[in-house]
N, CA, C and O atoms as CSV, one atom per row, in Angstrom:
chain,resi,resn,atom,element,x,y,z
A,1,MET,N,N,0.826,-1.499,0.094
A,1,MET,CA,C,-0.159,-0.112,-0.178
A,1,MET,C,C,0.926,1.038,-0.192
A,1,MET,O,O,2.120,0.931,0.090
A,2,THR,N,N,0.401,1.884,-0.490
A,2,THR,CA,C,1.265,3.224,-0.929
A,2,THR,C,C,0.869,4.181,0.341
A,2,THR,O,O,0.019,3.772,1.133
A,3,THR,N,N,1.456,5.386,0.518
A,3,THR,CA,C,1.802,6.167,1.767
A,3,THR,C,C,0.826,7.036,0.731
A,3,THR,O,O,0.636,8.015,1.453
A,4,ALA,N,N,0.321,7.227,-0.102
A,4,ALA,CA,C,-1.146,8.487,-0.364
A,4,ALA,C,C,-2.408,7.088,-0.070
A,4,ALA,O,O,-3.462,7.709,-0.211
A,5,ALA,N,N,-2.625,6.281,0.103
A,5,ALA,CA,C,-2.998,5.455,-0.258
A,5,ALA,C,C,-3.560,4.271,1.318
A,5,ALA,O,O,-4.541,3.555,1.519
A,6,ILE,N,N,-2.021,4.702,2.311
A,6,ILE,CA,C,-2.875,4.672,3.545
A,6,ILE,C,C,-3.432,5.602,4.307
A,6,ILE,O,O,-4.285,5.434,5.179
A,7,ALA,N,N,-2.712,7.019,3.810
A,7,ALA,CA,C,-3.619,8.483,4.990
A,7,ALA,C,C,-4.525,8.200,4.342
A,7,ALA,O,O,-4.729,7.126,4.907
A,8,ALA,N,N,-5.578,8.260,3.316
A,8,ALA,CA,C,-6.531,7.803,2.349
A,8,ALA,C,C,-7.581,6.820,3.304
A,8,ALA,O,O,-8.801,6.899,3.449
A,9,ARG,N,N,-6.617,5.901,3.867
A,9,ARG,CA,C,-7.845,4.544,4.285
A,9,ARG,C,C,-7.418,5.201,5.914
A,9,ARG,O,O,-8.225,5.081,6.835
A,10,LEU,N,N,-6.502,5.669,6.054
A,10,LEU,CA,C,-6.845,6.047,7.488
A,10,LEU,C,C,-7.732,7.233,8.282
A,10,LEU,O,O,-8.170,7.370,9.424
A,11,ILE,N,N,-7.757,8.255,6.655
A,11,ILE,CA,C,-8.533,9.206,7.172
A,11,ILE,C,C,-10.550,8.760,7.087
A,11,ILE,O,O,-11.269,9.450,7.810
A,12,GLU,N,N,-11.266,7.603,6.170
A,12,GLU,CA,C,-11.683,6.919,5.176
A,12,GLU,C,C,-12.131,6.344,6.904
A,12,GLU,O,O,-13.082,7.015,7.306
A,13,LEU,N,N,-11.629,5.214,8.028
A,13,LEU,CA,C,-11.533,4.757,9.049
A,13,LEU,C,C,-12.037,5.466,10.093
A,13,LEU,O,O,-13.011,5.246,10.813
A,14,CYS,N,N,-10.793,6.841,10.066
A,14,CYS,CA,C,-11.145,7.690,11.648
A,14,CYS,C,C,-12.558,8.672,11.673
A,14,CYS,O,O,-13.286,9.059,12.587
A,15,SER,N,N,-12.556,8.855,10.278
A,15,SER,CA,C,-13.645,10.381,10.218
A,15,SER,C,C,-14.904,9.703,10.310
A,15,SER,O,O,-15.950,10.210,9.904
A,16,LYS,N,N,-14.806,8.264,10.975
A,16,LYS,CA,C,-16.077,7.068,11.172
A,16,LYS,C,C,-15.924,6.403,12.588
A,16,LYS,O,O,-16.642,5.534,13.082
A,17,GLY,N,N,-14.295,7.305,13.374
A,17,GLY,CA,C,-14.233,7.074,14.108
A,17,GLY,C,C,-13.876,6.190,15.068
A,17,GLY,O,O,-13.599,6.282,16.264
A,18,ASP,N,N,-13.981,4.822,13.836
A,18,ASP,CA,C,-13.670,3.464,14.250
A,18,ASP,C,C,-10.963,3.523,14.419
A,18,ASP,O,O,-9.941,2.842,14.332
A,19,PHE,N,N,-11.344,4.474,14.599
A,19,PHE,CA,C,-9.895,4.572,15.556
A,19,PHE,C,C,-9.016,3.203,15.543
A,19,PHE,O,O,-7.917,3.139,14.992
A,20,GLU,N,N,-9.712,1.986,16.299
A,20,GLU,CA,C,-8.580,0.728,16.454
A,20,GLU,C,C,-8.829,0.494,15.003
A,20,GLU,O,O,-7.819,0.779,14.359
A,21,ALA,N,N,-10.127,-0.056,14.023
A,21,ALA,CA,C,-9.815,-0.921,13.087
A,21,ALA,C,C,-9.153,-0.482,13.077
A,21,ALA,O,O,-8.171,-0.941,13.660
A,22,ALA,N,N,-9.049,0.930,12.352
A,22,ALA,CA,C,-7.178,1.732,11.585
A,22,ALA,C,C,-5.880,1.214,12.198
A,22,ALA,O,O,-4.953,0.652,11.615
A,23,GLN,N,N,-5.990,1.490,13.380
A,23,GLN,CA,C,-4.667,0.949,13.659
A,23,GLN,C,C,-4.453,-0.766,13.405
A,23,GLN,O,O,-3.468,-1.280,12.875
A,24,LYS,N,N,-5.885,-1.613,14.040
A,24,LYS,CA,C,-4.665,-3.153,13.961
A,24,LYS,C,C,-4.717,-2.810,11.993
A,24,LYS,O,O,-3.956,-3.581,11.408
A,25,GLU,N,N,-5.500,-1.785,11.004
A,25,GLU,CA,C,-5.892,-2.321,9.816
A,25,GLU,C,C,-3.637,-1.891,8.865
A,25,GLU,O,O,-2.977,-2.466,7.999
A,26,LEU,N,N,-3.457,-0.991,9.514
A,26,LEU,CA,C,-2.667,0.332,8.851
A,26,LEU,C,C,-1.328,0.443,9.602
A,26,LEU,O,O,-0.332,0.800,8.973
A,27,TYR,N,N,-1.253,0.166,10.870
A,27,TYR,CA,C,0.290,1.172,11.665
A,27,TYR,C,C,0.468,-1.232,11.634
A,27,TYR,O,O,-0.143,-2.216,11.216
A,28,ALA,N,N,1.925,-0.803,12.522
A,28,ALA,CA,C,3.299,-1.407,12.638
A,28,ALA,C,C,3.073,-2.012,13.916
A,28,ALA,O,O,2.514,-1.225,14.681
A,29,GLU,N,N,3.347,-3.298,14.489
A,29,GLU,CA,C,3.373,-4.346,15.038
A,29,GLU,C,C,4.114,-3.441,16.223
A,29,GLU,O,O,3.624,-3.355,17.349
A,30,ASN,N,N,5.653,-2.616,15.749
A,30,ASN,CA,C,6.335,-2.222,16.436
A,30,ASN,C,C,6.063,-0.536,16.844
A,30,ASN,O,O,6.938,-0.002,17.527
A,31,ALA,N,N,5.021,0.180,16.482
A,31,ALA,CA,C,4.562,1.404,15.988
A,31,ALA,C,C,4.470,1.744,16.766
A,31,ALA,O,O,3.865,1.163,17.667
A,32,VAL,N,N,5.272,3.429,16.947
A,32,VAL,CA,C,5.089,4.088,18.204
A,32,VAL,C,C,4.443,5.923,18.078
A,32,VAL,O,O,4.672,6.674,17.130
A,33,SER,N,N,3.918,6.141,18.880
A,33,SER,CA,C,1.949,6.921,18.938
A,33,SER,C,C,3.420,8.289,19.619
A,33,SER,O,O,4.175,8.198,20.587
A,34,ILE,N,N,3.312,9.045,18.903
A,34,ILE,CA,C,4.383,10.610,20.615
A,34,ILE,C,C,3.455,11.932,20.785
A,34,ILE,O,O,3.240,12.736,19.878
A,35,GLU,N,N,2.941,12.017,22.111
A,35,GLU,CA,C,2.176,13.120,22.034
A,35,GLU,C,C,2.775,14.716,21.604
A,35,GLU,O,O,3.182,15.016,20.482
A,36,PRO,N,N,2.727,15.449,22.553
A,36,PRO,CA,C,3.124,16.404,22.941
A,36,PRO,C,C,4.309,16.766,23.895
A,36,PRO,O,O,5.453,17.219,23.901
A,37,TYR,N,N,3.006,16.132,24.947
A,37,TYR,CA,C,3.800,16.298,26.526
A,37,TYR,C,C,3.363,15.384,26.891
A,37,TYR,O,O,2.221,15.061,26.566
A,38,ALA,N,N,4.124,14.645,27.697
A,38,ALA,CA,C,3.984,13.693,29.331
A,38,ALA,C,C,2.724,14.421,29.756
A,38,ALA,O,O,2.743,15.649,29.678
A,39,THR,N,N,1.198,13.574,30.369
A,39,THR,CA,C,0.058,14.481,31.482
A,39,THR,C,C,0.077,13.322,31.488
A,39,THR,O,O,0.237,12.330,30.777
A,40,PRO,N,N,-0.378,14.071,33.695
A,40,PRO,CA,C,-1.131,12.337,34.420
A,40,PRO,C,C,-1.956,11.407,33.291
A,40,PRO,O,O,-2.359,10.279,33.577
A,41,ALA,N,N,-2.114,11.889,32.255
A,41,ALA,CA,C,-3.450,10.412,31.739
A,41,ALA,C,C,-2.282,9.616,30.883
A,41,ALA,O,O,-2.572,8.487,30.488
A,42,PHE,N,N,-1.190,10.061,30.629
A,42,PHE,CA,C,-0.851,9.612,28.691
A,42,PHE,C,C,0.568,9.876,28.637
A,42,PHE,O,O,1.083,10.979,28.451
A,43,GLU,N,N,1.038,8.998,28.777
A,43,GLU,CA,C,2.896,9.371,28.751
A,43,GLU,C,C,3.419,10.072,26.884
A,43,GLU,O,O,2.682,10.054,25.898
A,44,LYS,N,N,4.236,10.376,26.918
A,44,LYS,CA,C,4.616,11.085,25.812
A,44,LYS,C,C,4.755,10.452,24.911
A,44,LYS,O,O,4.410,10.602,23.739
A,45,GLU,N,N,5.386,9.536,25.527
A,45,GLU,CA,C,5.492,8.178,23.946
A,45,GLU,C,C,4.606,6.980,24.009
A,45,GLU,O,O,3.691,6.759,24.802
A,46,THR,N,N,4.978,6.362,23.178
A,46,THR,CA,C,3.918,5.655,23.647
A,46,THR,C,C,5.151,4.201,22.560
A,46,THR,O,O,6.125,4.671,21.972
A,47,HIS,N,N,4.935,2.839,22.482
A,47,HIS,CA,C,5.713,1.655,21.896
A,47,HIS,C,C,4.875,0.822,21.771
A,47,HIS,O,O,4.709,0.208,22.825
A,48,GLY,N,N,4.286,0.515,21.014
A,48,GLY,CA,C,4.409,-0.891,20.391
A,48,GLY,C,C,2.653,-0.825,20.057
A,48,GLY,O,O,1.827,-0.095,20.605
A,49,LEU,N,N,2.412,-1.926,18.890
A,49,LEU,CA,C,0.895,-1.750,18.693
A,49,LEU,C,C,-0.445,-1.992,20.112
A,49,LEU,O,O,-1.443,-1.288,20.264
A,50,LYS,N,N,-0.126,-2.900,20.764
A,50,LYS,CA,C,-0.684,-3.544,21.881
A,50,LYS,C,C,-0.699,-2.148,22.689
A,50,LYS,O,O,-1.867,-2.122,23.078
A,51,GLY,N,N,-0.096,-0.992,23.162
A,51,GLY,CA,C,0.449,0.092,23.705
A,51,GLY,C,C,-0.902,0.754,23.386
A,51,GLY,O,O,-2.005,0.978,23.884
A,52,ILE,N,N,0.200,1.033,21.680
A,52,ILE,CA,C,-1.746,1.288,21.189
A,52,ILE,C,C,-2.555,1.829,21.416
A,52,ILE,O,O,-2.970,2.912,21.829
A,53,TYR,N,N,-2.858,0.655,20.996
A,53,TYR,CA,C,-4.555,-0.304,21.604
A,53,TYR,C,C,-5.095,0.858,23.216
A,53,TYR,O,O,-5.925,1.767,23.233
A,54,ALA,N,N,-4.260,0.343,24.318
A,54,ALA,CA,C,-4.828,1.181,25.203
A,54,ALA,C,C,-5.027,1.669,24.717
A,54,ALA,O,O,-5.919,1.514,23.883
A,55,LYS,N,N,-4.075,3.013,24.928
A,55,LYS,CA,C,-3.981,4.434,24.919
A,55,LYS,C,C,-5.164,4.098,24.589
A,55,LYS,O,O,-6.051,3.714,25.351
A,56,GLY,N,N,-5.220,4.244,23.328
A,56,GLY,CA,C,-7.240,4.576,22.844
A,56,GLY,C,C,-8.090,4.513,23.076
A,56,GLY,O,O,-9.058,5.262,22.938
A,57,GLU,N,N,-7.862,3.036,23.745
A,57,GLU,CA,C,-9.156,2.656,24.870
A,57,GLU,C,C,-9.193,3.460,26.022
A,57,GLU,O,O,-10.222,3.312,26.681
A,58,LYS,N,N,-8.180,4.463,26.569
A,58,LYS,CA,C,-7.987,5.011,27.989
A,58,LYS,C,C,-9.030,5.922,27.738
A,58,LYS,O,O,-10.060,5.941,28.411
A,59,PHE,N,N,-8.585,7.392,25.904
A,59,PHE,CA,C,-9.124,7.821,25.377
A,59,PHE,C,C,-10.337,8.024,25.702
A,59,PHE,O,O,-10.867,8.872,26.420
A,60,GLU,N,N,-11.005,6.566,24.690
A,60,GLU,CA,C,-12.796,6.959,24.126
A,60,GLU,C,C,-13.377,6.613,25.933
A,60,GLU,O,O,-14.585,6.730,26.141
A,61,SER,N,N,-13.036,6.464,26.368
A,61,SER,CA,C,-12.598,5.921,28.492
A,61,SER,C,C,-13.257,7.270,28.775
A,61,SER,O,O,-14.280,7.632,29.355
A,62,MET,N,N,-11.767,8.152,27.819
A,62,MET,CA,C,-12.917,9.156,28.996
A,62,MET,C,C,-13.778,10.333,28.114
A,62,MET,O,O,-14.226,11.311,28.712
A,63,VAL,N,N,-13.938,10.198,26.932
A,63,VAL,CA,C,-14.817,10.320,26.008
A,63,VAL,C,C,-16.461,10.037,26.444
A,63,VAL,O,O,-17.011,8.936,26.480
A,64,GLU,N,N,-17.383,12.054,26.924
A,64,GLU,CA,C,-17.897,10.839,26.740
A,64,GLU,C,C,-19.638,11.102,25.430
A,64,GLU,O,O,-20.743,10.561,25.420
A,65,LYS,N,N,-18.903,12.317,24.445
A,65,LYS,CA,C,-19.767,12.362,23.422
A,65,LYS,C,C,-18.903,12.998,22.172
A,65,LYS,O,O,-18.171,13.954,22.429
A,66,TYR,N,N,-18.970,12.465,20.749
A,66,TYR,CA,C,-18.293,13.016,19.911
A,66,TYR,C,C,-18.822,13.447,19.718
A,66,TYR,O,O,-19.877,12.857,19.952
A,67,HIS,N,N,-19.150,15.212,18.958
A,67,HIS,CA,C,-20.082,15.538,18.150
A,67,HIS,C,C,-19.866,15.662,16.738
A,67,HIS,O,O,-20.756,15.378,15.937
A,68,ASP,N,N,-18.198,16.266,16.222
A,68,ASP,CA,C,-17.796,16.071,15.384
A,68,ASP,C,C,-16.192,15.523,14.961
A,68,ASP,O,O,-15.398,15.908,15.819
A,69,ILE,N,N,-15.644,14.868,14.055
A,69,ILE,CA,C,-14.484,14.454,13.677
A,69,ILE,C,C,-14.331,15.284,12.020
A,69,ILE,O,O,-15.214,15.134,11.176
A,70,SER,N,N,-13.171,16.085,11.778
A,70,SER,CA,C,-13.192,15.671,10.694
A,70,SER,C,C,-11.597,16.040,10.745
A,70,SER,O,O,-11.150,16.396,11.836
A,71,PHE,N,N,-10.558,15.961,9.414
A,71,PHE,CA,C,-9.612,15.643,8.780
A,71,PHE,C,C,-9.290,16.465,8.337
A,71,PHE,O,O,-10.059,17.334,8.748
A,72,SER,N,N,-8.058,17.259,7.180
A,72,SER,CA,C,-7.771,18.090,6.389
A,72,SER,C,C,-7.755,17.458,5.014
A,72,SER,O,O,-8.598,16.567,4.911
A,73,GLN,N,N,-7.325,17.585,4.372
A,73,GLN,CA,C,-6.677,16.627,2.565
A,73,GLN,C,C,-5.207,16.677,3.775
A,73,GLN,O,O,-4.645,17.424,4.576
A,74,PRO,N,N,-5.122,14.795,2.965
A,74,PRO,CA,C,-3.441,15.179,3.677
A,74,PRO,C,C,-2.700,15.230,2.694
A,74,PRO,O,O,-2.842,14.926,1.510
A,75,LEU,N,N,-1.391,15.895,3.656
A,75,LEU,CA,C,0.083,16.061,2.721
A,75,LEU,C,C,0.509,14.732,2.485
A,75,LEU,O,O,0.515,13.930,3.419
A,76,VAL,N,N,0.944,14.333,1.096
A,76,VAL,CA,C,1.743,13.434,1.481
A,76,VAL,C,C,3.480,13.700,0.526
A,76,VAL,O,O,3.781,13.850,-0.658
A,77,ALA,N,N,4.373,13.632,2.031
A,77,ALA,CA,C,5.642,13.996,1.156
A,77,ALA,C,C,6.904,12.449,0.719
A,77,ALA,O,O,7.494,12.383,1.798
A,78,GLY,N,N,7.493,11.407,-0.107
A,78,GLY,CA,C,7.947,10.416,0.631
A,78,GLY,C,C,7.017,9.074,0.938
A,78,GLY,O,O,6.368,8.205,0.355
A,79,LYS,N,N,7.352,9.454,2.070
A,79,LYS,CA,C,6.411,8.147,3.029
A,79,LYS,C,C,6.267,8.572,4.591
A,79,LYS,O,O,6.056,7.907,5.606
A,80,SER,N,N,6.514,10.271,4.306
A,80,SER,CA,C,5.304,10.730,5.500
A,80,SER,C,C,4.311,11.369,4.629
A,80,SER,O,O,4.440,11.805,3.485
A,81,PHE,N,N,3.134,11.328,5.531
A,81,PHE,CA,C,1.616,11.791,5.358
A,81,PHE,C,C,1.279,13.161,6.900
A,81,PHE,O,O,1.747,13.090,8.036
A,82,THR,N,N,0.588,13.970,6.480
A,82,THR,CA,C,0.472,15.489,7.746
A,82,THR,C,C,-0.499,15.718,7.872
A,82,THR,O,O,-0.575,16.819,7.325
A,83,VAL,N,N,-1.936,15.360,8.419
A,83,VAL,CA,C,-3.318,16.176,7.975
A,83,VAL,C,C,-3.457,16.905,9.610
A,83,VAL,O,O,-2.468,17.203,10.280
A,84,VAL,N,N,-4.596,17.068,9.972
A,84,VAL,CA,C,-5.227,18.436,10.731
A,84,VAL,C,C,-6.396,17.517,11.138
A,84,VAL,O,O,-6.803,16.950,10.124
A,85,LEU,N,N,-7.067,17.166,12.190
A,85,LEU,CA,C,-7.141,16.572,12.951
A,85,LEU,C,C,-8.561,17.733,13.725
A,85,LEU,O,O,-7.798,18.448,14.373
A,86,ASN,N,N,-9.521,18.124,13.936
A,86,ASN,CA,C,-9.713,18.914,14.492
A,86,ASN,C,C,-11.472,17.930,15.060
A,86,ASN,O,O,-12.247,17.505,14.202
A,87,MET,N,N,-11.664,17.815,16.138
A,87,MET,CA,C,-12.616,17.294,17.277
A,87,MET,C,C,-13.031,18.181,18.048
A,87,MET,O,O,-12.485,18.910,18.876
A,88,ASP,N,N,-14.631,17.972,17.493
A,88,ASP,CA,C,-15.930,18.509,18.443
A,88,ASP,C,C,-15.858,17.356,19.720
A,88,ASP,O,O,-15.443,16.223,19.473
A,89,LEU,N,N,-16.358,17.795,21.295
A,89,LEU,CA,C,-16.497,16.135,22.042
A,89,LEU,C,C,-16.348,16.740,23.533
A,89,LEU,O,O,-15.426,17.475,23.887
A,90,THR,N,N,-17.381,16.315,24.316
A,90,THR,CA,C,-17.400,16.308,25.000
A,90,THR,C,C,-16.324,15.658,26.096
A,90,THR,O,O,-17.104,14.904,26.678
A,91,MET,N,N,-15.351,15.508,26.594
A,91,MET,CA,C,-14.656,14.390,27.624
A,91,MET,C,C,-15.993,14.478,28.834
A,91,MET,O,O,-16.852,15.351,28.951
A,92,LYS,N,N,-15.693,12.747,29.950
A,92,LYS,CA,C,-16.537,13.226,30.461
A,92,LYS,C,C,-15.961,14.490,32.215
A,92,LYS,O,O,-14.927,14.770,32.823
A,93,GLY,N,N,-17.372,14.806,32.280
A,93,GLY,CA,C,-17.542,15.375,33.230
A,93,GLY,C,C,-16.680,17.576,32.948
A,93,GLY,O,O,-16.329,18.454,33.736
A,94,GLN,N,N,-16.724,17.487,31.817
A,94,GLN,CA,C,-16.323,18.433,31.228
A,94,GLN,C,C,-16.793,18.731,30.026
A,94,GLN,O,O,-16.935,18.012,29.037
A,95,ASP,N,N,-17.102,20.253,30.255
A,95,ASP,CA,C,-17.508,21.529,29.161
A,95,ASP,C,C,-17.252,20.307,27.444
A,95,ASP,O,O,-16.637,19.275,27.177
A,96,ARG,N,N,-18.193,21.318,26.694
A,96,ARG,CA,C,-17.815,20.676,25.441
A,96,ARG,C,C,-16.787,21.264,24.875
A,96,ARG,O,O,-16.956,22.481,24.934
A,97,MET,N,N,-15.872,21.007,24.392
A,97,MET,CA,C,-14.867,21.695,23.287
A,97,MET,C,C,-14.622,21.045,22.174
A,97,MET,O,O,-15.160,20.009,21.784
A,98,GLN,N,N,-13.156,22.159,21.268
A,98,GLN,CA,C,-13.073,21.785,20.197
A,98,GLN,C,C,-11.130,21.398,20.344
A,98,GLN,O,O,-10.109,21.824,20.884
A,99,MET,N,N,-11.452,20.691,19.755
A,99,MET,CA,C,-8.970,20.225,19.518
A,99,MET,C,C,-8.905,20.233,18.259
A,99,MET,O,O,-9.757,19.882,17.443
A,100,SER,N,N,-7.701,20.710,18.076
A,100,SER,CA,C,-7.280,20.747,16.673
A,100,SER,C,C,-6.105,20.006,17.114
A,100,SER,O,O,-5.913,20.041,18.329
A,101,GLU,N,N,-5.388,19.436,16.508
A,101,GLU,CA,C,-4.216,18.407,16.637
A,101,GLU,C,C,-3.746,19.096,14.581
A,101,GLU,O,O,-4.394,19.744,13.760
A,102,ILE,N,N,-1.956,18.306,14.568
A,102,ILE,CA,C,-1.694,18.599,13.780
A,102,ILE,C,C,-0.545,16.879,13.700
A,102,ILE,O,O,0.317,16.349,14.401
A,103,CYS,N,N,-1.072,16.672,12.739
A,103,CYS,CA,C,-0.573,14.402,13.342
A,103,CYS,C,C,0.062,14.524,11.849
A,103,CYS,O,O,-0.370,15.124,10.864
A,104,VAL,N,N,0.980,13.916,11.987
A,104,VAL,CA,C,1.813,13.136,10.966
A,104,VAL,C,C,2.551,11.940,11.373
A,104,VAL,O,O,2.785,11.308,12.403
A,105,TYR,N,N,2.734,11.914,10.513
A,105,TYR,CA,C,2.614,9.960,10.223
A,105,TYR,C,C,3.942,9.327,9.026
A,105,TYR,O,O,4.022,9.629,7.835
A,106,VAL,N,N,5.118,8.142,10.015
A,106,VAL,CA,C,5.726,7.595,8.737
A,106,VAL,C,C,5.547,6.392,8.198
A,106,VAL,O,O,4.628,5.743,8.698
A,107,THR,N,N,6.171,5.870,7.288
A,107,THR,CA,C,5.724,4.279,7.260
A,107,THR,C,C,6.464,3.529,6.692
A,107,THR,O,O,7.381,4.063,6.067
A,108,LYS,N,N,6.396,2.408,6.681
A,108,LYS,CA,C,6.760,1.621,6.257
A,108,LYS,C,C,6.295,0.320,5.142
A,108,LYS,O,O,5.199,-0.228,5.027
A,109,ASP,N,N,6.997,0.188,4.734
A,109,ASP,CA,C,6.602,-1.083,4.373
A,109,ASP,C,C,5.157,-1.892,3.767
A,109,ASP,O,O,4.878,-3.061,3.503
A,110,GLY,N,N,4.493,-0.695,3.717
A,110,GLY,CA,C,2.782,0.105,3.047
A,110,GLY,C,C,2.406,-0.507,5.104
A,110,GLY,O,O,1.477,-1.275,5.352
A,111,LYS,N,N,3.281,0.018,6.153
A,111,LYS,CA,C,2.196,0.316,7.570
A,111,LYS,C,C,3.200,1.761,7.520
A,111,LYS,O,O,4.201,2.183,6.940
A,112,ILE,N,N,1.704,2.387,9.041
A,112,ILE,CA,C,2.859,3.007,10.015
A,112,ILE,C,C,3.803,3.104,10.581
A,112,ILE,O,O,3.729,2.043,11.201
A,113,ILE,N,N,4.636,3.510,10.878
A,113,ILE,CA,C,5.729,3.276,12.149
A,113,ILE,C,C,5.456,4.309,13.376
A,113,ILE,O,O,5.910,4.404,14.516
A,114,SER,N,N,4.571,4.989,12.667
A,114,SER,CA,C,5.517,6.177,14.007
A,114,SER,C,C,3.580,7.010,13.052
A,114,SER,O,O,3.003,6.877,11.972
A,115,GLU,N,N,3.353,7.793,14.368
A,115,GLU,CA,C,2.481,9.339,14.777
A,115,GLU,C,C,2.515,9.428,15.683
A,115,GLU,O,O,2.479,8.651,16.637
A,116,GLN,N,N,2.661,11.263,15.446
A,116,GLN,CA,C,3.056,11.750,16.444
A,116,GLN,C,C,2.125,13.897,16.358
A,116,GLN,O,O,2.205,14.807,15.532
A,117,PHE,N,N,1.640,13.789,17.247
A,117,PHE,CA,C,0.633,14.269,17.046
A,117,PHE,C,C,1.062,16.418,18.217
A,117,PHE,O,O,1.077,16.718,19.411
A,118,PHE,N,N,1.270,17.128,17.057
A,118,PHE,CA,C,1.167,18.544,17.479
A,118,PHE,C,C,-0.193,19.279,17.778
A,118,PHE,O,O,-1.096,19.144,16.952
A,119,MET,N,N,-0.431,20.144,19.044
A,119,MET,CA,C,-1.208,21.106,19.197
A,119,MET,C,C,-0.797,22.900,19.405
A,119,MET,O,O,-1.698,23.727,19.547
């Protein structure tokens, strides 16, 4: 699968909220996920697909409701691509909020090997 095809499929699945399905299909077993900074809820770096699944499940458990999820068109350069992720959501015990991140992905051998998020 080309980098552009991976980007398109990632956006297709994640736009429907199928984050775990996207990870199972598109991520390498040794993938790494890098947050902008460590928080009490999340480490700065998560290594391995099992850890990334657990991180996703933890985030999902914190969300009360998704109101909207949207992605920009991907920008592809060689084995990397980037998208802007916009989420309108309500976290449990909090007010409704807007989140926007730049997401950068690196691929190798038809799989995502790293994701990094910038706010």
